[in-house]
Structures are given as structure tokens and as C-alpha cells.
C-alpha positions in Angstrom: -33.5 10.8 75.2 -35.2 8.1 73.0 -37.5 11.1 71.5 -34.4 12.8 70.3 -32.9 9.9 68.3 -36.0 9.3 66.8 -36.0 12.8 65.6 -32.1 12.7 64.2 -33.2 9.2 62.5 -36.2 10.9 60.7 -34.0 13.6 59.5 -31.2 11.4 58.3 -34.2 9.5 56.2 -35.3 12.7 54.6 -31.9 13.5 54.0 -31.7 10.1 51.9 -34.8 10.5 50.4 -34.1 14.2 48.9 -30.4 13.1 47.6 -32.0 10.2 46.1 -34.8 12.3 44.4 -32.3 14.9 43.3 -30.2 12.1 41.7 -33.3 10.9 39.6 -33.9 14.3 38.9 -30.5 15.6 37.4 -30.9 18.0 34.6 -30.8 16.1 31.4 -27.9 18.6 30.0 -25.8 17.6 32.7 -26.3 13.8 31.9 -25.6 14.8 28.1 -22.6 16.8 29.1 -21.1 13.5 31.2 -21.8 11.1 28.3 -20.0 13.6 25.9 -17.1 13.7 28.1 -17.0 10.0 28.5 -17.3 9.6 24.4 -14.2 12.5 23.9 -12.0 10.6 26.6 -12.7 7.5 24.6 -11.9 8.8 21.0 -8.6 10.4 22.8 -7.4 7.4 24.2 -8.5 5.2 21.1 -5.6 7.3 19.0 -2.1 6.4 20.1 1.3 7.6 18.8 4.2 5.1 19.4 7.9 5.3 19.0 9.2 3.3 16.3 11.5 0.5 16.5 14.3 0.4 14.0 14.0 -2.5 11.8 17.1 -4.8 11.6 18.5 -5.4 8.6 17.9 -2.0 6.8 19.3 -1.9 3.7 19.2 0.1 0.5 19.9 -1.9 -3.0 21.5 -4.9 -0.9 23.9 -2.3 0.8 23.8 -2.2 4.5 22.5 0.9 6.6 25.1 1.4 9.4 22.4 2.1 12.0 24.9 1.4 14.8 26.3 4.9 14.2 24.0 7.1 16.3 23.8 9.9 14.0 22.5 7.4 11.4 20.3 5.9 13.6 18.7 9.3 14.7 18.3 10.3 10.9 16.7 6.9 10.3 14.3 7.3 12.9 13.3 10.6 11.9 12.2 9.4 8.6 10.4 6.3 9.7 8.4 8.5 12.1 7.7 11.5 9.8 6.2 9.3 6.9 4.7 6.9 9.3 2.6 9.9 11.0 1.9 11.5 7.6 -0.9 9.4 7.2 -2.9 10.9 4.3 0.2 11.3 2.2 1.6 8.0 3.1 -1.7 6.5 2.3 -2.2 8.0 -1.3 1.5 6.5 -1.8 0.0 2.9 -1.1 -2.9 3.6 -3.6 -0.4 5.0 -6.4 2.3 2.3 -6.0 -0.4 -0.3 -6.5 -1.4 1.6 -9.8 2.4 2.5 -11.1 5.0 0.0 -9.8 3.7 -2.7 -12.5 5.0 0.0 -15.1 8.2 0.9 -13.2 9.3 -2.5 -12.0 9.9 -4.5 -15.1 11.8 -1.5 -16.6 14.3 -1.4 -13.9 14.9 -5.0 -14.0 15.4 -4.7 -17.5 17.9 -2.0 -17.2 19.7 -3.8 -14.4 18.8 -1.5 -11.5 17.9 -2.6 -8.2 14.2 -2.7 -7.7 14.5 -0.3 -4.5 15.1 2.3 -7.1 11.0 2.5 -7.3 11.0 4.3 -4.0 13.3 6.8 -5.3 10.7 8.1 -7.8 8.1 8.0 -4.8 10.0 10.5 -2.9 11.2 12.4 -6.1 7.2 12.9 -7.0 4.7 11.0 -5.2 4.2 9.2 -8.1 2.5 12.0 -9.7 3.2 14.6 -12.7 4.9 17.1 -10.7 6.8 20.2 -11.4 9.1 21.5 -9.0 10.4 25.3 -8.7 13.3 24.7 -10.4 10.9 23.1 -13.3 12.5 19.6 -12.9 9.5 17.4 -14.2 7.6 14.3 -13.9 8.1 10.9 -11.9 11.8 11.0 -12.1 11.8 14.8 -11.6 14.2 15.4 -14.7 15.5 18.9 -15.8 15.1 20.1 -19.4 19.0 20.0 -20.1 19.3 16.6 -18.8 16.3 15.1 -20.6 17.5 16.4 -23.9 21.0 15.0 -22.8 19.8 11.6 -22.5 17.6 11.6 -25.7 14.0 12.8 -24.5 12.2 15.3 -26.9 11.4 18.2 -24.5 9.5 21.1 -26.3 6.3 22.9 -25.9 4.6 20.1 -28.2 6.0 17.1 -26.5 7.7 16.7 -23.3 8.4 12.8 -22.7 9.9 13.9 -19.3 6.0 13.0 -18.5 6.4 9.7 -20.3 6.5 7.3 -17.5 8.3 4.4 -19.7 10.9 6.7 -21.2 11.5 8.6 -18.3 12.3 5.7 -16.0 14.7 4.4 -18.7 16.5 7.7 -18.6 16.7 7.6 -15.0 18.3 3.9 -15.0 21.0 5.2 -17.3 21.7 8.1 -15.1 21.7 6.0 -11.8 24.0 3.2 -13.9 26.4 5.7 -14.6 26.6 7.2 -11.0 27.0 3.6 -9.9 30.0 3.1 -11.9 31.4 6.5 -10.9 31.1 6.2 -7.1 31.0 2.4 -6.7 27.8 1.9 -4.7 23.9 2.3 -5.3 23.9 4.5 -2.0 25.8 6.9 -3.6 24.3 6.7 -7.0 21.1 7.6 -5.3 22.5 10.7 -3.2 23.6 11.5 -6.7 20.5 11.4 -8.5 19.8 14.6 -6.0 22.8 16.4 -5.6 24.4 15.7 -9.1 27.4 13.6 -9.8 29.6 16.5 -9.5 28.2 17.8 -6.1 28.5 14.3 -4.7 32.1 14.1 -6.1 33.5 17.3 -4.8 32.0 16.9 -1.5 33.8 13.1 -1.2 37.0 14.7 -2.2 36.9 17.7 0.0 35.9 15.7 3.1 38.1 12.9 2.3 35.5 9.9 2.5 34.1 7.8 -0.2 30.8 6.5 1.2 27.0 8.6 1.6 27.0 7.9 5.4 30.1 9.4 6.0 29.3 12.8 4.3 28.5 15.9 6.4 25.4 17.2 3.4 23.2 19.8 3.6 19.6 19.4 4.7 17.9 18.0 1.4 20.3 15.3 0.5 21.4 14.7 3.9 17.7 13.1 4.4 17.4 11.6 0.7 18.8 8.1 1.0 16.9 8.1 4.5 13.5 8.9 2.9 13.9 6.1 0.1 14.5 3.7 2.6 12.0 4.7 5.1 9.3 4.7 2.3 10.6 1.2 1.4 10.2 -0.2 4.8 6.5 1.4 5.0 5.3 0.6 1.6 6.4 -3.2 2.0 5.0 -3.5 5.7 1.7 -1.4 5.8 0.0 -3.2 8.6 3.5 -3.0 10.8 3.3 0.7 10.5 -0.4 0.8 11.1 -1.9 1.3 7.8 -5.2 -0.6 7.1 -6.8 -1.0 3.7 -8.2 -3.2 1.2 -7.1 -4.2 -2.3 -10.0 -2.4 -4.0 -9.3 0.7 -1.6 -6.0 1.1 -4.2 -5.6 2.7 -7.5 -5.6 0.5 -10.3 -3.4 0.3 -13.3 -5.7 0.8 -16.5 -4.5 -1.4 -19.3 -3.8 0.1 -22.5 -2.8 -0.7 -26.2 -0.5 1.6 -28.3 -1.3 3.3 -31.6 1.6 4.6 -33.9 1.4 7.7 -35.4 4.1 9.1 -37.9 2.5 12.2 -39.2 0.7 15.3 -37.5 -2.4 15.1 -35.8 -4.2 18.6 -36.2 -6.9 17.5 -33.4 -6.7 15.2 -30.6 -10.3 15.9 -29.4 -11.4 14.4 -33.0 -8.3 11.7 -32.7 -9.4 10.3 -29.3 -13.3 10.3 -30.2 -12.1 7.6 -33.2 -11.1 5.3 -30.5 -14.1 5.8 -28.2 -12.6 8.1 -25.6 -12.6 11.6 -24.9 -9.6 14.2 -24.9 -9.3 14.2 -21.2 -8.7 10.5 -21.1 -6.2 10.5 -24.1 -4.4 13.3 -21.8 -4.8 11.3 -18.7 -2.8 8.0 -20.5 -0.4 10.4 -22.7 0.5 13.7 -20.5 3.4 13.7 -22.3 1.2 15.4 -25.2 1.5 19.0 -24.2 -0.7 20.5 -26.9 -4.2 19.6 -28.4 -2.4 18.8 -31.6 0.6 16.9 -32.6 3.3 19.0 -35.2 5.4 16.2 -36.1 7.0 17.7 -39.0 9.7 15.3 -39.0 7.5 12.3 -39.2 8.7 10.9 -36.3 6.9 7.6 -35.0 5.2 8.2 -31.8 3.1 5.6 -29.8 0.0 6.9 -28.2 -1.6 4.7 -25.2 -5.5 4.0 -25.5 -7.2 2.2 -22.7 -8.8 -0.9 -23.3 -12.4 -0.8 -23.8 -14.7 -1.2 -20.9 -12.6 1.1 -18.2 -14.3 4.4 -18.8 -18.2 5.2 -19.4 -18.3 8.7 -21.4 -21.4 10.7 -20.6 -22.7 13.0 -23.7 
């Protein structure tokens, strides 16, 4: 009996030794796979998507958003989620806002338009010189007929819808007229998208007088909520998970203005007189649409020239 017990003990010891040897001699590939799996799981767990609380006191231009209404809450939630988790686009908006808000903000203030309307330009164009399928153009997406109606020069040679300062003033004029007509800045913002006549017609047919009570199509129905969502995200980056340093943002390049009251036959040569090239001239004056200025009427234009030291030119 004791002999059998000794035999089983020896067999058990051998089994332990074999297991230990196999553990030490696991193929390198298997060890590598396990490490990769662990790292992959770690990366997956490091990225999390959260539901977003609706901020308290939401407003547009000081006018409260009635999020106590379930449909308003859902529409607001949608825009906060879409714009928070479209990270690449939203991060670009942070960068561009740092560059262009210093131009837009003082004009809004001088024109008596609430500062919140700078976010309208954000959702209209992403603060780029965009052209829509309907040919609405520039930061404020102004149609050719509207631009001309409000005093902008719009032709093949000069298109002031691309002029940030001038187009901002036109947008302000339009918005103030809409505010006077509808009695609220929220409705004025909606009218910027759907037109004064369109908003007025819908209010009359539905017997309501506020944007939040209107049944609207997809675009205008989302419009004000998108503005408010971008306002919240751009004002509170850390709260929505955006991380950047000041040096990551785009900078406004200071310029000085050169008065021109005659034709310019060659903007390449004109640019070189000021130590820049044609590309840089166009970057700061996108409203100059051709490499020359006709100016048969001897109109006075002001061309922005970047101050020295911001660009280095190759030869």
C-alpha cells in the first residue's frame, strides 16, 4: 500500500514539474497576443461616451430656453450631443473662434446686437468663407440679392460678402429689423435662417408668437438649438471634454489698412510693395475676387495688409 502511495506521489510531482516547464516555455506569440489583448482592452476602456446633463439657466441673448417642455429638452439634448461628440469639428471651431471672435464681437457691441449672435456665424459657416448650394456666401452666408439690398458690392471683381467686418454689419442690420418685427432675439435668429416672411407666415398659420411654440422643418427647427449648443460648448470646453492650450488655437494676425481709390492692374506687384505675396494679400482680403481691381468709379477701398513679422516668405 505504501509502495502504491509513493508511486502516485512521484507521478503527481512529475505532473507539477511538466506544468511548470510548459508555463515557462509558453510560445512567445501567445504571450504577445495576451499583451496586445490587454492593451486593446485598456484603450477601449479609456474612451467613454457620457450622456450630457442639460445645463441650468440655458438662454439665448438673455431669453430663457423652456427645457421644462419635453420636446424642447430632447431637441436641446440632441444638439449638445451631436456637437460635443463631433470632436474634430468642434475643436476646429475653438481654434477659429480665437482668431475671428475678436473681429466680430466689437461690431456686434457697436451695433447693439447681443454677443450671442457670434455663435450664429459659427453654425452658418464654421467661421470659414463658405459658399452654400444656394450660393449664400461668407461667414454670415448672405445671398447675392440680400447683400446688394443691404449695400454690399457684389460682382465678379469685388464681393463684400467675403468681407468679415462689412458682412457682420449687414447681418446686424438684418437681425435688428427682425427683432423689431417679431419682438424677440430668438425669433430674429430663426428668421435669419428661414426669412422674415417664412417665420411670420408660420406664426400666423399656427397662431403662435414664439419660436419654441412653432412646428418647423428640420433645418429651422434645429437652428436656434444648434446656436445655443455651440455657445455652451465653446464657453465651457473642459466641461465637455475638450483639452487644449492657448498656443493650440489660431491667432488673429494684426493688420493695417491701405487706402485705394483707383484701379489696381496687378495685385501681385501691389503685394510685393508691402513685403508680402499675392496669397497673403488674398488671405486677408478674400473680398478681392480677381488679381486686379477695376474701380472705374474711383471708389475708396481699404485693403488689409498684415503687420511685419508674422509671415516669412520663400524665394
